[in-house]
C-alpha positions in Angstrom: 112.3 224.6 -124.0 110.0 227.0 -122.2 111.1 227.6 -118.6 108.7 226.0 -116.1 106.9 228.6 -114.0 104.4 228.6 -111.3 102.5 231.8 -111.5 101.6 233.4 -108.2 97.8 233.4 -107.5 97.6 237.2 -107.5 99.1 237.3 -111.0 96.3 235.3 -112.6 93.3 236.5 -110.6 91.0 238.7 -112.7 90.4 242.2 -111.3 87.3 244.3 -111.7 87.4 246.8 -114.6 87.9 250.5 -113.8 84.7 251.4 -115.6 81.7 249.5 -117.1 79.5 252.0 -118.8 79.2 250.4 -122.2 77.5 253.5 -123.6 80.4 255.7 -122.7 83.6 253.7 -123.1 86.1 256.6 -123.2 83.6 258.6 -125.2 83.7 256.5 -128.4 81.3 253.6 -127.9 80.0 253.8 -131.5 83.6 253.3 -132.7 84.0 250.2 -130.6 81.0 248.8 -132.3 82.5 249.7 -135.7 85.8 248.0 -134.7 84.0 244.9 -133.6 82.1 244.7 -136.8 85.2 245.3 -138.9 87.1 242.6 -137.1 84.3 240.2 -137.6 84.0 241.0 -141.3 87.8 240.8 -141.8 87.8 237.4 -140.3 84.8 236.2 -142.4 86.1 237.5 -145.7 89.8 238.1 -146.5 88.7 240.5 -149.2 87.6 242.9 -146.5 90.9 243.9 -144.7 90.8 246.3 -141.8 90.6 249.9 -142.7 93.4 252.3 -141.9 90.6 254.7 -140.7 90.2 252.6 -137.6 93.8 252.9 -136.5 93.5 256.2 -134.4 90.6 254.8 -132.3 92.2 251.4 -132.1 95.3 252.9 -130.7 93.3 254.6 -127.9 91.7 251.3 -126.8 92.3 250.1 -123.3 92.2 246.3 -122.5 88.6 246.8 -121.3 87.8 248.3 -124.7 89.4 245.4 -126.5 87.2 242.9 -124.6 84.1 245.0 -125.4 85.1 245.0 -129.1 85.3 241.2 -128.9 81.8 241.0 -127.3 80.3 243.4 -129.9 81.8 241.3 -132.7 80.4 238.0 -131.4 77.5 238.9 -129.1 75.5 235.6 -129.1 76.1 231.9 -128.6 75.3 231.4 -132.3 78.4 233.4 -133.2 80.7 231.3 -131.1 82.7 228.0 -131.3 84.4 228.7 -127.9 87.0 230.8 -126.2 90.7 230.9 -125.5 93.1 232.0 -122.8 96.4 233.5 -123.7 99.6 234.6 -121.8 99.1 231.9 -119.3 102.6 232.0 -117.9 105.0 234.7 -116.8 106.9 234.7 -120.0 103.7 235.4 -122.0 102.5 238.1 -119.7 105.8 239.8 -119.9 105.7 239.7 -123.7 102.3 241.4 -123.7 103.1 243.8 -120.8 100.3 242.6 -118.7 100.0 241.0 -115.2 97.4 238.4 -115.9 96.2 236.3 -118.8 93.9 237.6 -121.5 90.9 236.1 -123.2 89.7 235.7 -126.7 86.4 234.6 -128.3 86.6 232.0 -131.0 84.0 232.4 -133.8 81.8 229.7 -135.1 83.4 227.5 -137.7 86.9 228.2 -136.4 87.4 224.9 -134.6 87.9 221.8 -136.7 88.7 218.1 -136.1 92.0 216.7 -137.1 92.2 213.7 -139.5 90.7 210.4 -138.3 94.2 208.9 -138.8 96.3 210.6 -136.1 99.4 209.9 -138.2 98.1 211.7 -141.2 98.7 215.4 -142.0 95.7 217.7 -142.2 96.0 220.3 -145.0 94.5 223.7 -144.1 93.9 226.2 -146.9 95.3 229.7 -146.1 91.8 231.0 -146.7 90.5 229.0 -143.7 92.6 231.1 -141.3 90.0 233.8 -140.9 91.7 236.4 -143.0 94.8 236.3 -140.9 98.5 236.0 -141.9 100.0 232.8 -140.4 102.3 233.4 -137.4 102.8 229.9 -136.0 101.3 227.1 -134.0 100.8 226.3 -130.3 100.2 222.9 -128.6 97.5 223.2 -126.0 94.9 221.3 -123.9 91.4 222.1 -124.8 88.3 221.5 -122.6 84.9 220.8 -123.9 82.2 222.1 -121.5 79.0 220.4 -120.6 75.7 221.7 -121.9 73.3 223.2 -119.5 71.0 220.1 -119.8 73.8 217.9 -118.4 75.0 220.2 -115.7 72.2 222.5 -114.8 73.0 222.9 -111.1 76.7 223.5 -111.8 76.0 226.1 -114.4 73.4 227.7 -112.2 76.0 228.1 -109.4 78.3 229.9 -111.8 75.5 232.1 -113.2 74.6 233.2 -109.6 78.1 233.7 -108.3 78.8 237.0 -106.7 82.5 236.4 -106.3 85.2 234.1 -107.6 84.3 230.4 -108.0 86.6 227.5 -107.2 88.4 225.0 -109.4 85.9 222.3 -108.2 83.0 224.5 -109.3 84.5 224.8 -112.7 85.5 221.1 -112.9 81.8 220.3 -112.5 81.1 221.9 -116.0 83.8 220.0 -117.8 82.7 217.3 -120.3 86.1 216.2 -121.7 89.6 217.3 -122.6 91.3 217.2 -126.0 94.8 217.6 -127.3 94.7 220.6 -129.7 96.7 223.0 -131.8 96.0 226.7 -132.2 97.1 228.1 -135.5 97.9 231.7 -134.7 97.6 234.6 -137.0 97.0 238.3 -137.3 94.6 240.4 -139.4 96.7 243.5 -138.7 99.8 242.8 -140.8 98.7 245.5 -143.1 98.9 248.0 -140.2 102.4 246.8 -139.3 103.5 247.1 -142.9 102.2 250.7 -142.8 104.4 251.5 -139.8 101.7 251.2 -137.1 103.0 249.9 -133.8 100.3 247.5 -132.5 99.3 248.0 -128.9 98.4 245.0 -126.6 94.7 245.9 -126.7 94.8 245.9 -130.5 96.3 242.5 -130.6 93.8 241.1 -128.1 90.8 242.7 -129.9 92.0 240.9 -133.1 90.7 237.5 -131.9 93.5 237.4 -129.3 95.7 236.1 -132.2 93.5 233.2 -133.1 93.4 231.9 -136.7 92.1 228.3 -136.3 91.8 225.5 -133.7 92.4 221.9 -134.6 91.2 219.3 -132.1 93.0 216.0 -131.9 91.7 212.5 -131.1 90.8 212.4 -127.4 90.1 208.6 -127.4 92.3 206.6 -125.0 92.8 202.8 -125.0 90.0 200.7 -123.4 90.5 200.7 -119.7 92.4 203.9 -119.8 92.2 206.7 -117.3 88.9 208.3 -116.3 88.2 211.9 -117.1 89.2 213.0 -113.6 92.4 211.1 -113.9 93.2 212.6 -117.3 92.6 216.1 -116.0 94.7 215.5 -112.9 97.7 214.5 -115.1 97.5 217.4 -117.6 100.1 219.4 -115.8 102.8 216.7 -116.1 102.0 215.0 -119.4 104.8 215.8 -121.9 103.9 218.0 -124.9 106.2 218.5 -127.8 106.1 220.7 -130.9 107.9 220.0 -134.2 108.3 221.7 -137.5 109.2 219.5 -140.5 110.1 216.7 -138.0 112.5 218.7 -136.0 111.7 219.2 -132.3 111.1 222.9 -131.5 109.9 222.9 -127.9 109.2 220.4 -125.1 106.7 221.5 -122.4 103.7 220.5 -120.4 100.6 221.9 -118.7 102.9 223.3 -116.0 103.3 226.2 -118.4 99.6 227.0 -118.2 99.1 228.7 -114.8 100.7 225.5 -113.4 97.7 223.5 -114.6 95.2 223.9 -117.4 92.3 223.7 -115.0 93.5 226.9 -113.3 93.4 228.6 -116.7 89.7 227.6 -117.2 89.0 228.7 -113.7 90.7 232.1 -114.4 88.5 232.5 -117.5 85.3 231.8 -115.5 86.3 234.3 -112.8 87.4 236.8 -115.4 83.9 237.0 -116.8 82.2 236.9 -113.4 84.3 239.7 -111.9 83.8 241.8 -115.1 80.0 241.5 -114.8 80.0 239.5 -118.0 78.9 236.1 -116.8 76.4 236.0 -119.6 79.2 235.6 -122.1 80.7 232.7 -120.2 77.3 231.0 -120.0 77.2 231.2 -123.8 80.1 228.7 -123.8 77.9 225.8 -122.6 78.7 222.8 -124.8 81.5 224.6 -126.5 85.3 224.5 -126.3 87.9 226.5 -124.3 91.6 226.6 -125.3 93.6 226.9 -122.1 97.0 228.3 -123.3 100.1 227.0 -124.9 102.3 224.3 -123.3 105.1 224.9 -125.8 105.1 228.6 -126.6 104.5 229.9 -130.2 106.5 228.1 -132.8 106.8 229.8 -136.1 106.2 227.8 -139.3 105.4 228.9 -142.9 102.9 227.6 -145.5 104.1 224.4 -146.9 105.9 223.3 -143.7 104.4 220.7 -141.4 103.7 221.6 -137.8 103.3 218.7 -135.4 102.2 218.5 -131.8 102.5 215.3 -129.7 100.8 214.7 -126.3 101.9 212.0 -123.9 99.3 209.3 -123.7 97.6 210.2 -127.0 98.6 208.3 -130.1 100.0 210.0 -133.2 99.4 213.6 -132.2 98.3 216.4 -134.6 100.0 217.2 -137.9 99.0 220.1 -140.0 100.2 222.0 -143.1 98.9 225.3 -144.3 98.6 225.3 -148.1 
């Protein structure tokens, strides 16, 4: 079981980048564009693996560079299905050698709905993992954000923010919350097989480890809790992951910056403080994965990964084929 941890506020507050000149990122802005394009193409078509020629410049990337490569890969709302937060507890941050979470952009087409029958198993072709090699699964809570037409004032407050916004300000743009599974993968396995030691910025540039997101059934029994009540209890609802029926990890939203809403708030402030609020605004009406409640549990093609969420019937069952 993942250890419960309450991350001090200073550990998850975004800090302003050291430099923001997009035309002169460490002197190789053109290469960042090439990296972004190559990552997008490798994800869209598994027959286009990442070139070894990119490795020298990739290994020079800072975390700021990795985020810029993400932005260049998916520059408009039409490119996106949503975003994700990673390393949302002290164990994850330590593993990546960072002091705050990281973000990833999820491309259009990379979020799918689980089967209508919550007890059935969704079969996922390996080809649907965006050119990545399967690493495992994570059980998470996923927010769907309101469109601008439904929360114009709330989105306007974020768009005009000059400093960090509050959890209440972020809560005002939330439409609903879903149980979800992130299938994690890497498009850089070829690099590892060639002896390349991946840096943290390389891993984050590569879709922050995302392969696919599966949304579970968010319906609750008639007369069930309101949205505000559901969100309030996300930290304490039990979340369990299983592989082939055997329990792997038991956790909860406490593993996600002590509450998944804090993770979503971190993401909003991350973009605001980096001067990239436009990217956050592109998430209107889209989904945000808040970070794993159970850690990363490895499973192989042919095995069944299952995530159960207290208060939601059935859970999510998937199998990569």
